[in-house]
N, C-alpha and C positions, 0 to 999 in steps of 0.2 A: 504493500500500499504506500501511497504518497501521503505523508502526514506532516502537518504544520503544528509546531508547539510554540504558542505565544507565552513568553516568560520562561522559555526553555533553558535559559542560562542561570536561572535561580536555583535555590537549594532543592526543592521538590521537583521542579520542572526538569532539571538536568538529570536527576535520577531516573525519571521516566524516559527521557531521551536515550540514555545509555541502554536501557532495557529494550526500547523499540529498535535501536540499531542492532542489538544482539539478535533480535528476531527478524533481521533482514528487511526491515522497512526502510524506505527512503525518507529521511527526516530533514525538514528545514526548520531552524529555530529563529524566531523573531524576538528580540529583547532590547531594552534600552540600557541594560547594565546597572540599573539602580539597586537591585537586590542580589547581584551576583554576576560574575563574568566567567562562568564555567563553560568552556568550549569542549564539546564532545567529539572525539575522533569518529569519523564516519558520518557525521551530520554536517549540514551547511548552516552557518550562523550568519544572520543578517542583523546588524545593529540598527534599530529604528524605534521611534516612539509609536506605540500602538494607536495613538490618535491620528497618526499619519499613515495608517496601514493602507497599502494598495489593495486592489481586489485580489483575493486569495484564490487564484485560478490554478487548476490542475491538481488540486488536493482531494483525496478521498475522505479525509477527516481532519478536523482542527481540534486540538486540545488548548483550552484557554486558561492560563494561570495569571494572566496580566492583571495587575492591580497595584495601587499604592497601598502600602501597609505601614501601620504604626505599631510599635511595641507597647508594652504595658506602661512604661514611663511616659509615653507621648500619646496615650490612648485618646485623650480628649483635646489634643492639639489641633487647632484649625479644623473643627469637625465639619463645618459646612463646605469648606474647600475640598476636603478628602471625599466627602459624599458626592459632590458635583463632579470631581475629577474621575472617580471610578465609574459613575453612571455614564458619563460621556465616553470614557474609554471602552466600556463594554458595548455601548451602542455603536461606536465606530467599528469595533471588531465585527459585530453582527452584520453591519452594512457590508463589510468586506467579504464576509462569508456568503451573503446573498449575491453580491456582485460577481463573486467567483463561482457561484453555483455549486458550492461544496455540499455534498449530500448528508454529511454527519458532523455534528458539533458537540463538543464535550466541555461543559462549563465547570470549572473547579471553584467551588464555593467553600464555605468555612463554618465551623461550629459556632462562630460569632453570631450567626443568624438567631441563636437562642439567647442572646443577651437582652432579655426583657424581664420585667417583674412577673413573677408567677410561673416562670418556665419550669416544667417538671423535669426532674432528674431521675433516671437517665433520660436523655433527650430523644424523643421520637420524631421522625421526619415530618409528621403532619402537625406538630405543635410549634407554630410560628406566629409571630406578632411583630408589631413595630418595635425596632430595637432601640436600646438606650445608646449604643455605640454607633458612631457614624460608619465605621468599617463594616460592622455587622449589617447595618441597614443597607449599605451599598451592595453587599453580597446578596442580600435577600432581593433587592431591586434587580440585581443582575440575573438572578434566577427567573424572576418574572419577565424580564426583557427577553431572556432566552426562550421561554415558553411562547411568548407573544410572537416573536419573529419566526419560530419554528412552525407555529400554526398558520401564520400569514403566508410564509414562503415555501413550506412543504419540505423542510429538511428534518432529519432525525436529530433529536437533542436529548442529552443525558447529563445528569448533574451529580457531583460528588461533594459532600461536606466533610472537609478534613478537620480532625481534632488535632491535638498538639503533636506535631511531627518532629522526630529527632533522629539523628543518625550521622554517619561520617559526612564531612563536606559542608557542614553548616557554617555560614559566615558569622563573624563576630560583629558585623555591621547591624545595628539594632538587633542584638543577639536574642535567640530563643532561650528559654529557661535553662535547659540542660547543659548546653555548651558553656553558657555563662557560669553556671554552678561549678562545672569542672574546673574552669579557669580560676574562679574565686576560691575553690577548695585548696588549690596549690598555694594561693596567697595566704590562706588561713594558717598554713604551717609556720609562717613567719609572724603574722599579726596576732594569731590566736582569736581572731574575730571573723565572723561570716555574716554578711548582710543579706537580708531578704526583704522584698517589698511587702508591706502589710503584715498581718498576723502570722502568716504561714499556714493558716488553717484553710485557705482557699484550696479547692480541689480541681484537678484537671485529669484528662485521659490522654496519657502519653503513648503514642503509637510509633513503632520503629519503621524506618524508611522502607525496608524490604516489604513489610506488610502493607504499607500505604500504596506502593507501586503495584503490588499484586491486586489490591483492591480496585485501583483505577482501571487496570486491564480487565478485571472481572466485570466491572460495570460496563466498560466499553463493549465487551463481547456478549454479555448476557443480560445486561440491565434493560429495563423497559423505557420506551420513549416517553419523554417529559417527566420522568420520575427522578427524585433526589434520593441519595443513599448516604448514610453516615459511614465514614471510615474511621473507626476507633475501636479500642480493645474492649470497651465496656467496663474497664477497671477504673474506679474513682480513687485517686490517691492525693494526699495533701502535699502542698508545696514543701512543708516542713519535712515530710518523709523523704521526698526526693532529695532535698538538701542534705539530709543526714546520710542517705545512701551514697550520694555523690562524694561527699567528704570522706566517708569510710573507704569506698572503693579506690579513690584517688590517693589517699594519704594514710589510711589505716587508723586515723584518729577517731576516737569515740566522743560522745557528747561531753564528757568531762574534760576534754582537751581543748575546747574552744567555746567561745561565747556567741550565741546567735543575737544579732542586732536587727531589730525590726525597724525598717525605714518607712516613713509615711509615703502614701501615694496621693496624687493630687485629688483624685476622686476615688470613691470606694471601688476596689477591683471587683470583677465578677467573682462571686463566692463559690459557685459550684458548677462543674461541667463534666459530663460523662456521656458516652454514646450508648444509645440502644442500637445495637448492630444486627438485630434479628433479620432485618430486611436484606442486608448484604449477605449474611450467613445463608439465607435461603437460596442465594445464587451459587453457593458452594465455597464461599470464601471463609477462611478462619485465620485470626491473628496467631502467629507462631512464635513471636519473640516477646518474652516477658520483659518487664521493666528492668529487672535485675540483670538479665542476660544482655539486654540492650545497652545498659550502662557499662557493663564490663567490656562489651565489644568496642564501645566508643572510647573508653579510657585507654584501651589497648592500641589505639591509633593516634596519630598526631592530631591535636586539637587546633583548628585554625585560629589565628590571632589577628588576621587582617580583614 
């Protein structure tokens, strides 16, 4: 197949690209380099802004990871600007899909679509509402735009909602939780302190990259048209637990060897998040890598610092 991957130089996108190349697909990556500059051997990389996307002609399928993303520290920074940017970006990509007459489009969404008061945990795909976070709202809007364009123009559309993804190759630019914790664990050997945002009682569902890529491919191959699927382990774990495991696996220090420092966040962080993954399991997917195994795998490889 001829496949375009938008955002394919980023952390998750590049992992999918590597697997697609292994499976002998012809892959073209479009990326602006803002969240990673991973060039995959065997794929063609084109550096461009998604808002300037030309017609995507000649492709059998498009995977769309393209979005502006804020980490927890900047979650509420310029919210209206982020919302407008991502909605415009997704709209422009969908126009390019239509112009290129691409038969299949895969929109990569986020567990942040569940960032609203009263969201039930574990999160089920049909439990959505207007989000408190602009990023979550932008991804939910992207899902609706995807469905609208697919109905209007007759292409097949599928949607994945990613929970907290971790694994080798994560950038330290606006870092995700786990690589940042591994870096800070090393510092704790000298300082005796380890800082976390908030109380540490926030929960997340950490999913190893290999399982995420397999989930994406499972949805692409067997998922239903216009349906969204959670990709998460279903295991709800506190940030404090992740911190203590990361410190121990990286340094062998136990809780008596260091002090946890709780740093304030500008607004209250989302307190609970975990996937109900029954819908994806029904397609034959199963998460294989536990949090403990994933941490040990990650610590055993070089942690990026740039």
